GURO-147515 format. One record per residue: x, y, z of N, C-alpha, C in turn; residue in three letters. Coordinates in steps of 0.1 Angstrom, whole numbers, plus 5000, padded with zeros to 4 digits. Example, Ala and Ser with C-alpha at 12.3 -4.5 7.8 and 13.67 -1.06 7.14 Angstrom:
<atoms>
n_c1; n_c2; n_c3; ca_c1; ca_c2; ca_c3; c_c1; c_c2; c_c3; r
5132; 4943; 5078; 5123; 4955; 5078; 5132; 4967; 5078; ALA
5128; 4978; 5071; 5137; 4989; 5071; 5129; 5000; 5079; SER
</atoms>
This chain:
<atoms>
n_c1; n_c2; n_c3; ca_c1; ca_c2; ca_c3; c_c1; c_c2; c_c3; r
5009; 4988; 4999; 4998; 5001; 5001; 5009; 5012; 5000; MET
5006; 5021; 4989; 5016; 5034; 4990; 5009; 5044; 4992; SER
4994; 5048; 4990; 4988; 5059; 4992; 4982; 5057; 5007; LYS
4980; 5068; 5014; 4973; 5073; 5023; 4955; 5073; 5021; ILE
4950; 5064; 5026; 4935; 5063; 5029; 4933; 5073; 5038; ASN
4924; 5078; 5033; 4917; 5089; 5043; 4903; 5086; 5043; TYR
4899; 5087; 5058; 4888; 5084; 5061; 4876; 5092; 5065; LYS
4865; 5089; 5063; 4852; 5098; 5065; 4850; 5097; 5080; SER
4840; 5106; 5084; 4836; 5110; 5100; 4830; 5094; 5101; VAL
4822; 5087; 5093; 4815; 5074; 5098; 4825; 5065; 5098; GLU
4836; 5063; 5087; 4847; 5052; 5091; 4857; 5056; 5102; GLU
4857; 5069; 5108; 4865; 5072; 5120; 4856; 5068; 5132; ILE
4843; 5066; 5130; 4834; 5063; 5141; 4834; 5047; 5146; GLU
4837; 5039; 5132; 4840; 5028; 5131; 4851; 5020; 5138; LEU
4861; 5030; 5135; 4875; 5025; 5137; 4877; 5030; 5154; ILE
4869; 5039; 5158; 4865; 5041; 5171; 4860; 5033; 5181; ARG
4849; 5024; 5175; 4842; 5014; 5182; 4854; 4998; 5185; GLU
4861; 4999; 5175; 4872; 4988; 5173; 4883; 4991; 5185; SER
4888; 5002; 5183; 4894; 5009; 5193; 4890; 5007; 5208; SER
4880; 5008; 5209; 4872; 5007; 5223; 4871; 4994; 5230; LEU
4868; 4985; 5219; 4869; 4970; 5223; 4883; 4966; 5225; LEU
4896; 4974; 5218; 4908; 4968; 5221; 4909; 4973; 5238; VAL
4904; 4987; 5239; 4906; 4992; 5250; 4897; 4986; 5265; ALA
4887; 4980; 5262; 4881; 4970; 5272; 4887; 4956; 5274; LYS
4895; 4955; 5262; 4900; 4939; 5261; 4915; 4940; 5273; THR
4918; 4953; 5269; 4932; 4956; 5280; 4928; 4957; 5294; LEU
4914; 4963; 5296; 4910; 4964; 5311; 4906; 4951; 5315; GLY
4903; 4942; 5307; 4901; 4925; 5310; 4914; 4920; 5316; GLU
4924; 4924; 5306; 4937; 4920; 5313; 4944; 4925; 5325; ILE
4939; 4937; 5327; 4943; 4946; 5341; 4939; 4938; 5351; ALA
4926; 4930; 5353; 4918; 4927; 5363; 4925; 4915; 5366; LYS
4933; 4906; 5357; 4939; 4896; 5360; 4956; 4893; 5362; VAL
4960; 4902; 5355; 4975; 4903; 5355; 4979; 4906; 5367; ILE
4991; 4897; 5373; 4996; 4898; 5385; 5007; 4886; 5386; LYS
5013; 4885; 5395; 5023; 4874; 5400; 5018; 4863; 5401; PRO
5020; 4853; 5391; 5015; 4837; 5395; 5008; 4836; 5378; GLY
5004; 4844; 5370; 4997; 4841; 5360; 5005; 4837; 5349; ILE
5003; 4826; 5340; 5009; 4822; 5330; 5006; 4833; 5315; LYS
5016; 4839; 5310; 5014; 4850; 5301; 5004; 4842; 5288; THR
5003; 4831; 5285; 4993; 4823; 5277; 4979; 4823; 5282; ILE
4978; 4825; 5297; 4962; 4826; 5300; 4955; 4840; 5295; GLU
4966; 4849; 5295; 4963; 4863; 5292; 4956; 4863; 5276; LEU
4964; 4854; 5268; 4961; 4857; 5255; 4949; 4850; 5253; ASN
4945; 4836; 5261; 4930; 4831; 5260; 4920; 4841; 5265; LYS
4921; 4848; 5277; 4911; 4857; 5281; 4908; 4867; 5271; LEU
4920; 4872; 5263; 4916; 4883; 5255; 4910; 4879; 5244; ALA
4913; 4867; 5237; 4906; 4863; 5224; 4893; 4859; 5226; GLU
4891; 4851; 5239; 4876; 4848; 5242; 4866; 4864; 5244; THR
4874; 4873; 5253; 4865; 4882; 5249; 4864; 4893; 5240; PHE
4874; 4894; 5229; 4872; 4899; 5215; 4861; 4892; 5208; ILE
4861; 4879; 5209; 4852; 4871; 5202; 4837; 4874; 5206; ARG
4836; 4871; 5220; 4822; 4875; 5226; 4817; 4885; 5223; ASP
4826; 4896; 5219; 4819; 4911; 5217; 4819; 4914; 5203; ASN
4819; 4901; 5197; 4815; 4902; 5179; 4829; 4908; 5172; LYS
4838; 4906; 5179; 4854; 4911; 5172; 4859; 4898; 5169; GLY
4875; 4902; 5158; 4881; 4891; 5159; 4895; 4895; 5159; VAL
4905; 4887; 5166; 4916; 4891; 5173; 4927; 4893; 5158; PRO
4927; 4908; 5158; 4936; 4911; 5146; 4949; 4906; 5143; ALA
4957; 4905; 5155; 4969; 4899; 5154; 4971; 4885; 5152; PHE
4962; 4875; 5154; 4960; 4862; 5150; 4960; 4858; 5138; LEU
4972; 4852; 5133; 4976; 4848; 5117; 4979; 4860; 5109; ASN
4980; 4871; 5117; 4986; 4883; 5106; 5000; 4880; 5102; TYR
5002; 4876; 5091; 5013; 4872; 5085; 5020; 4864; 5093; ASN
5010; 4857; 5097; 5012; 4842; 5104; 5018; 4841; 5119; GLY
5016; 4853; 5126; 5016; 4855; 5139; 5009; 4849; 5147; PHE
5013; 4839; 5156; 5005; 4828; 5162; 4995; 4829; 5174; PRO
4994; 4842; 5178; 4986; 4845; 5188; 4977; 4857; 5186; TYR
4969; 4860; 5198; 4957; 4872; 5197; 4964; 4884; 5203; SER
4974; 4883; 5213; 4983; 4891; 5219; 4996; 4892; 5217; LEU
5004; 4905; 5214; 5017; 4904; 5215; 5023; 4907; 5233; CYS
5030; 4899; 5240; 5031; 4901; 5253; 5047; 4901; 5254; ILE
5050; 4913; 5256; 5066; 4915; 5256; 5073; 4916; 5276; SER
5081; 4909; 5274; 5083; 4908; 5293; 5100; 4915; 5292; LEU
5099; 4927; 5301; 5109; 4932; 5303; 5121; 4941; 5294; ASN
5130; 4930; 5287; 5137; 4935; 5276; 5133; 4932; 5266; ASN
5123; 4927; 5264; 5116; 4927; 5253; 5108; 4940; 5246; GLN
5110; 4944; 5237; 5102; 4957; 5232; 5088; 4953; 5225; VAL
5090; 4945; 5215; 5073; 4944; 5212; 5074; 4929; 5205; VAL
5059; 4924; 5203; 5059; 4913; 5193; 5063; 4898; 5202; HIS
5064; 4899; 5215; 5066; 4888; 5225; 5054; 4877; 5219; GLY
5060; 4866; 5225; 5049; 4856; 5223; 5042; 4851; 5235; PHE
5030; 4852; 5236; 5021; 4843; 5251; 5027; 4832; 5252; PRO
5032; 4829; 5264; 5037; 4813; 5266; 5034; 4807; 5279; SER
5039; 4797; 5285; 5037; 4791; 5298; 5044; 4800; 5308; GLU
5054; 4809; 5303; 5060; 4818; 5314; 5051; 4826; 5324; HIS
5056; 4824; 5340; 5047; 4824; 5348; 5054; 4839; 5355; VAL
5044; 4847; 5354; 5047; 4863; 5358; 5055; 4862; 5373; LEU
5062; 4873; 5375; 5068; 4872; 5387; 5066; 4890; 5393; VAL
5070; 4894; 5408; 5070; 4904; 5411; 5079; 4910; 5405; GLU
5080; 4923; 5401; 5092; 4930; 5394; 5091; 4928; 5377; GLY
5086; 4920; 5373; 5082; 4919; 5358; 5077; 4932; 5352; ASP
5084; 4935; 5340; 5075; 4945; 5332; 5068; 4941; 5321; LEU
5056; 4940; 5318; 5049; 4935; 5308; 5039; 4944; 5297; VAL
5045; 4944; 5285; 5040; 4952; 5275; 5029; 4941; 5269; SER
5017; 4948; 5270; 5004; 4939; 5262; 5001; 4949; 5250; VAL
5004; 4944; 5240; 4999; 4949; 5225; 4987; 4943; 5220; ASP
4975; 4948; 5214; 4960; 4942; 5210; 4957; 4950; 5199; CYS
4951; 4942; 5191; 4945; 4949; 5180; 4930; 4941; 5175; GLY
4922; 4947; 5174; 4907; 4940; 5170; 4904; 4944; 5157; VAL
4896; 4935; 5150; 4889; 4936; 5139; 4877; 4936; 5141; LEU
4865; 4947; 5139; 4854; 4947; 5141; 4847; 4955; 5130; LEU
4833; 4951; 5125; 4825; 4956; 5115; 4837; 4963; 5101; ASN
4847; 4955; 5101; 4856; 4958; 5087; 4868; 4968; 5095; LYS
4870; 4973; 5105; 4876; 4983; 5106; 4886; 4976; 5118; TYR
4901; 4985; 5118; 4908; 4980; 5130; 4909; 4990; 5140; TYR
4912; 4984; 5152; 4916; 4993; 5164; 4930; 4985; 5167; GLY
4938; 4997; 5177; 4951; 4991; 5179; 4955; 4999; 5190; ASP
4961; 4991; 5201; 4965; 5001; 5216; 4973; 4991; 5223; SER
4983; 4994; 5228; 4993; 4990; 5237; 4994; 4999; 5252; ALA
4997; 4987; 5263; 4996; 4993; 5275; 5007; 4986; 5282; TYR
5018; 4989; 5290; 5029; 4986; 5297; 5024; 4982; 5310; THR
5023; 4968; 5318; 5022; 4969; 5334; 5033; 4967; 5343; PHE
5033; 4971; 5352; 5040; 4967; 5362; 5034; 4957; 5371; ALA
5043; 4944; 5375; 5037; 4934; 5382; 5045; 4935; 5395; ILE
5036; 4937; 5403; 5037; 4940; 5417; 5050; 4953; 5419; GLY
5058; 4954; 5427; 5066; 4963; 5428; 5079; 4964; 5417; GLU
5081; 4974; 5412; 5093; 4977; 5401; 5103; 4985; 5407; VAL
5114; 4984; 5400; 5122; 4994; 5404; 5122; 5009; 5400; SER
5129; 5019; 5406; 5125; 5034; 5403; 5129; 5033; 5393; GLU
5140; 5030; 5383; 5142; 5032; 5369; 5131; 5026; 5361; GLN
5124; 5016; 5363; 5113; 5010; 5358; 5102; 5019; 5358; VAL
5099; 5024; 5369; 5087; 5032; 5372; 5089; 5048; 5362; LYS
5101; 5052; 5361; 5106; 5065; 5355; 5104; 5063; 5339; THR
5110; 5049; 5337; 5104; 5049; 5321; 5093; 5045; 5318; LEU
5083; 5039; 5326; 5072; 5038; 5324; 5063; 5051; 5324; MET
5067; 5062; 5332; 5060; 5074; 5332; 5067; 5081; 5320; ARG
5081; 5081; 5315; 5083; 5090; 5305; 5077; 5083; 5293; VAL
5079; 5071; 5291; 5074; 5064; 5280; 5055; 5071; 5276; THR
5050; 5070; 5287; 5035; 5075; 5285; 5034; 5089; 5282; LYS
5044; 5098; 5289; 5046; 5111; 5285; 5048; 5115; 5272; GLU
5054; 5105; 5264; 5061; 5108; 5251; 5049; 5104; 5240; CYS
5039; 5094; 5244; 5028; 5093; 5236; 5021; 5103; 5240; LEU
5018; 5110; 5249; 5010; 5119; 5247; 5015; 5134; 5241; TYR
5026; 5135; 5243; 5033; 5147; 5236; 5034; 5143; 5219; LEU
5038; 5134; 5217; 5034; 5126; 5201; 5022; 5129; 5197; GLY
5009; 5126; 5207; 4997; 5130; 5204; 4994; 5144; 5200; ILE
4997; 5153; 5210; 4996; 5168; 5210; 5001; 5174; 5197; ASP
5009; 5167; 5189; 5014; 5170; 5177; 5004; 5166; 5164; LYS
4996; 5157; 5170; 4988; 5149; 5156; 4977; 5158; 5152; ALA
4979; 5169; 5147; 4968; 5178; 5144; 4975; 5184; 5129; VAL
4959; 5188; 5123; 4963; 5194; 5108; 4973; 5207; 5108; THR
4981; 5201; 5098; 4992; 5212; 5093; 5006; 5209; 5100; GLY
5004; 5202; 5109; 5016; 5195; 5115; 5024; 5183; 5106; MET
5032; 5182; 5109; 5038; 5168; 5101; 5046; 5154; 5112; ARG
5045; 5146; 5102; 5049; 5132; 5109; 5062; 5135; 5119; VAL
5071; 5142; 5114; 5082; 5143; 5119; 5081; 5153; 5131; GLY
5071; 5160; 5133; 5068; 5168; 5147; 5066; 5158; 5157; ASP
5057; 5146; 5152; 5054; 5136; 5160; 5064; 5129; 5167; ILE
5076; 5125; 5158; 5088; 5120; 5162; 5095; 5127; 5170; GLY
5099; 5140; 5165; 5107; 5150; 5174; 5103; 5148; 5187; TYR
5090; 5149; 5191; 5084; 5153; 5203; 5086; 5142; 5214; ALA
5082; 5128; 5208; 5087; 5118; 5214; 5103; 5115; 5216; VAL
5110; 5116; 5207; 5124; 5115; 5206; 5130; 5124; 5217; GLN
5128; 5138; 5219; 5134; 5147; 5224; 5130; 5145; 5241; GLU
5117; 5142; 5245; 5113; 5139; 5258; 5123; 5124; 5261; HIS
5123; 5115; 5254; 5129; 5103; 5258; 5142; 5105; 5262; ALA
5150; 5112; 5251; 5165; 5111; 5254; 5168; 5123; 5266; GLU
5160; 5134; 5266; 5163; 5141; 5278; 5163; 5134; 5290; ARG
5156; 5123; 5292; 5158; 5117; 5302; 5166; 5103; 5303; HIS
5176; 5102; 5291; 5185; 5094; 5293; 5182; 5081; 5285; GLY
5172; 5080; 5281; 5167; 5068; 5276; 5167; 5066; 5259; PHE
5167; 5054; 5253; 5171; 5053; 5240; 5159; 5049; 5234; GLY
5155; 5055; 5221; 5141; 5055; 5212; 5146; 5043; 5203; VAL
5137; 5035; 5202; 5136; 5022; 5190; 5134; 5031; 5177; VAL
5143; 5027; 5168; 5142; 5033; 5153; 5139; 5025; 5142; LYS
5138; 5010; 5147; 5136; 5002; 5136; 5120; 4998; 5136; GLU
5115; 5001; 5145; 5100; 4999; 5146; 5093; 5011; 5146; LEU
5079; 5015; 5140; 5075; 5024; 5141; 5057; 5025; 5142; VAL
5052; 5036; 5142; 5037; 5037; 5144; 5031; 5035; 5128; GLY
5020; 5035; 5127; 5015; 5033; 5112; 5000; 5040; 5110; HIS
4997; 5041; 5099; 4985; 5041; 5097; 4974; 5031; 5101; GLY
4961; 5033; 5104; 4950; 5023; 5108; 4937; 5027; 5099; VAL
4931; 5014; 5093; 4918; 5017; 5091; 4912; 5002; 5085; GLY
4911; 4997; 5073; 4905; 4986; 5071; 4917; 4978; 5069; THR
4930; 4982; 5070; 4940; 4974; 5073; 4947; 4974; 5086; ARG
4954; 4968; 5094; 4958; 4970; 5105; 4971; 4981; 5105; LEU
4980; 4979; 5091; 4991; 4986; 5091; 4987; 4991; 5078; HIS
4988; 5006; 5078; 4987; 5014; 5066; 4996; 5027; 5065; GLU
4996; 5033; 5055; 5004; 5043; 5053; 4998; 5055; 5062; LYS
5005; 5064; 5068; 5016; 5065; 5065; 5026; 5059; 5078; PRO
5040; 5059; 5077; 5047; 5054; 5090; 5049; 5065; 5099; GLU
5048; 5064; 5113; 5051; 5072; 5122; 5061; 5067; 5131; VAL
5074; 5073; 5128; 5087; 5069; 5134; 5085; 5077; 5147; PRO
5091; 5073; 5158; 5092; 5080; 5173; 5103; 5087; 5174; ASN
5111; 5091; 5161; 5120; 5102; 5162; 5120; 5106; 5148; TYR
5128; 5121; 5150; 5124; 5128; 5136; 5127; 5143; 5137; GLY
5125; 5152; 5125; 5132; 5164; 5126; 5120; 5173; 5125; LYS
5117; 5182; 5132; 5104; 5193; 5131; 5102; 5197; 5116; ARG
5088; 5199; 5115; 5087; 5203; 5101; 5091; 5191; 5087; GLY
5094; 5181; 5091; 5099; 5171; 5081; 5085; 5156; 5080; SER
5085; 5157; 5070; 5078; 5142; 5067; 5061; 5145; 5063; GLY
5056; 5138; 5061; 5044; 5140; 5054; 5034; 5148; 5064; ILE
5024; 5156; 5058; 5018; 5166; 5064; 5006; 5158; 5068; LYS
5000; 5162; 5079; 4989; 5158; 5087; 4978; 5163; 5081; LEU
4967; 5157; 5079; 4956; 5159; 5073; 4945; 5157; 5080; GLU
4932; 5162; 5081; 4917; 5153; 5083; 4914; 5143; 5079; GLU
4909; 5133; 5084; 4907; 5119; 5078; 4918; 5109; 5077; GLY
4931; 5113; 5084; 4941; 5105; 5083; 4940; 5097; 5101; MET
4941; 5085; 5104; 4939; 5079; 5115; 4951; 5066; 5115; VAL
4961; 5070; 5128; 4974; 5068; 5127; 4975; 5060; 5142; ILE
4984; 5050; 5144; 4987; 5047; 5157; 5002; 5051; 5161; ALA
4999; 5058; 5171; 5012; 5064; 5177; 5018; 5057; 5189; ILE
5030; 5054; 5190; 5034; 5041; 5198; 5048; 5041; 5202; GLU
5052; 5049; 5212; 5065; 5052; 5215; 5070; 5034; 5222; PRO
5081; 5032; 5218; 5090; 5022; 5222; 5104; 5026; 5229; MET
5103; 5028; 5239; 5116; 5035; 5248; 5121; 5026; 5257; ILE
5137; 5027; 5255; 5143; 5017; 5264; 5149; 5025; 5272; ASN
5154; 5017; 5283; 5158; 5021; 5296; 5172; 5023; 5292; ALA
5179; 5017; 5284; 5194; 5019; 5280; 5195; 5023; 5266; GLY
5205; 5019; 5260; 5207; 5020; 5247; 5195; 5018; 5234; ARG
5195; 5026; 5224; 5184; 5024; 5215; 5183; 5010; 5208; ALA
5195; 5004; 5206; 5198; 4992; 5197; 5189; 4980; 5201; GLY
5184; 4972; 5190; 5174; 4963; 5193; 5183; 4948; 5190; VAL
5174; 4939; 5192; 5180; 4924; 5187; 5167; 4916; 5183; ARG
5166; 4914; 5169; 5154; 4903; 5164; 5159; 4889; 5165; PHE
5148; 4884; 5172; 5149; 4870; 5177; 5145; 4860; 5163; TRP
5151; 4846; 5167; 5150; 4837; 5154; 5136; 4833; 5153; ASP
5128; 4837; 5162; 5112; 4832; 5160; 5107; 4842; 5150; ASP
5111; 4849; 5143; 5106; 4861; 5132; 5099; 4870; 5137; GLY
5097; 4871; 5151; 5088; 4880; 5156; 5093; 4890; 5168; TRP
5097; 4884; 5179; 5103; 4888; 5193; 5113; 4899; 5187; THR
5113; 4911; 5192; 5123; 4921; 5195; 5127; 4924; 5210; VAL
5141; 4926; 5209; 5145; 4924; 5225; 5154; 4938; 5225; SER
5159; 4944; 5236; 5169; 4956; 5237; 5183; 4946; 5233; THR
5192; 4955; 5229; 5205; 4949; 5223; 5216; 4948; 5238; SER
5210; 4953; 5247; 5217; 4955; 5260; 5212; 4948; 5270; ASP
5198; 4944; 5270; 5196; 4938; 5278; 5185; 4943; 5289; GLY
5185; 4956; 5289; 5178; 4965; 5300; 5162; 4964; 5293; LYS
5156; 4972; 5301; 5141; 4973; 5302; 5136; 4979; 5288; PRO
5124; 4977; 5284; 5117; 4985; 5274; 5102; 4987; 5279; SER
5097; 4998; 5271; 5083; 5002; 5273; 5076; 5004; 5262; CYS
5065; 5004; 5261; 5054; 5004; 5250; 5042; 5008; 5253; HIS
5039; 5020; 5247; 5023; 5023; 5249; 5017; 5029; 5234; TYR
5005; 5027; 5232; 4997; 5030; 5218; 4987; 5033; 5218; GLU
4984; 5045; 5213; 4969; 5047; 5209; 4967; 5050; 5195; HIS
4953; 5047; 5191; 4949; 5049; 5179; 4944; 5064; 5176; THR
4947; 5074; 5170; 4946; 5087; 5170; 4940; 5091; 5154; VAL
4926; 5097; 5155; 4924; 5107; 5143; 4928; 5121; 5141; ALA
4935; 5123; 5130; 4940; 5139; 5129; 4929; 5148; 5128; ILE
4928; 5157; 5137; 4915; 5168; 5136; 4924; 5181; 5135; ASN
4917; 5191; 5136; 4921; 5204; 5137; 4922; 5208; 5152; LYS
4933; 5217; 5154; 4933; 5220; 5170; 4940; 5209; 5179; GLY
4928; 5197; 5177; 4934; 5188; 5188; 4931; 5175; 5182; LYS
4939; 5165; 5185; 4937; 5149; 5181; 4927; 5144; 5187; ALA
4918; 5137; 5181; 4909; 5129; 5186; 4913; 5115; 5190; ASP
4915; 5109; 5204; 4920; 5100; 5206; 4910; 5086; 5206; ILE
4911; 5079; 5197; 4899; 5070; 5193; 4899; 5058; 5205; LEU
4913; 5054; 5209; 4915; 5041; 5219; 4915; 5048; 5232; SER
4914; 5042; 5243; 4912; 5049; 5258; 4922; 5039; 5269; THR
4926; 5047; 5279; 4934; 5038; 5287; 4927; 5036; 5299; PHE
4912; 5041; 5300; 4905; 5045; 5310; 4899; 5033; 5318; SER
4898; 5020; 5309; 4893; 5009; 5315; 4904; 5002; 5322; TYR
4918; 5002; 5317; 4929; 4995; 5323; 4933; 5005; 5337; VAL
4931; 5019; 5337; 4937; 5026; 5348; 4925; 5026; 5359; GLU
4911; 5024; 5356; 4902; 5021; 5366; 4902; 5008; 5375; GLU
4908; 4999; 5368; 4913; 4986; 5373; 4922; 4988; 5382; VAL
4933; 4994; 5378; 4945; 4992; 5386; 4944; 5004; 5396; LEU
4936; 5016; 5397; 4933; 5022; 5407; 4930; 5014; 5419; LYS
4918; 5006; 5414; 4909; 4997; 5425; 4917; 4984; 5430; GLU
4930; 4980; 5426; 4940; 4972; 5427; 4950; 4977; 5439; LYS
4950; 4989; 5440; 4961; 4996; 5448; 4953; 4997; 5461; ILE
</atoms>
C-alpha cells in the first residue's frame, strides 16, 4: 500500500468502536494480570473476550503471527509470544492488542508493572507514557509526521532513554498497518503533512538503556540489545484541527489498576 487512505467521519466512528473494544480487552487483562499468572492465559482471555464482543483478534495469523496478543516481557520491546512463562513480582509486561470489528481495525498497547518494580522502571513507564501524549499533541492538521517523532524523541532522550528506530507507528483503517509510517524520532517540520481524515497509531517504544534492538530467530520477538527493560504505549488517533481525537483509551485499564492499589 503506497497511498494514504483518508477516512470519512463514519469510518472514524467505526475505528473508534474497534479501538474501544481493544481498550476494554486491555481492561480485562488488567483485572487478572499479577504474579503467578501465565502469559498464555492472558492471551486466551483476550481472544475469548474479543470474540464474545463480535470482534476478531487482529494479530492472530497476521502474517503468520500465532497469538491474539503480543506480550513482551522486561527487555522485550514488542511482538513477544504469550507462553507458559509465569509472571513474577518486578516484571514489566507490555501488552499490545488489535481488533477487527465491522471491517475496521483498532490498535492499542499498555505496559503493566507486576507488583513492585524498580525506580528506573517506574521512571521509564512514566516517561514513555508522557512521550505518547506529547506525540499526540502534535497529531493535528498542518503538523507533520516528523513533529510527532521529534516530540517523542526529545522527551525520551532528555531522560537518558533510547528511542527504538527499527519499529514505527502506522496508519490504521481497513488494514491493520497502512500508510503513513509514524516514527518515534524525527525532525520538526519534516515528513508527510497531517490532514483531517488520517488515522494513525502512535506508539513510543522506549528503552531504559541504548536504542539498539535484537531480532529473535522466531521471526517476531524484538528485544533490547543491552538487555535493559523496554516500555511501549500505543493509541489509535484521528487527525483533527486544533486537537487530536484519541479513539482508544486507557480508562478501562486505569480504573482497574486504581482499584487494585
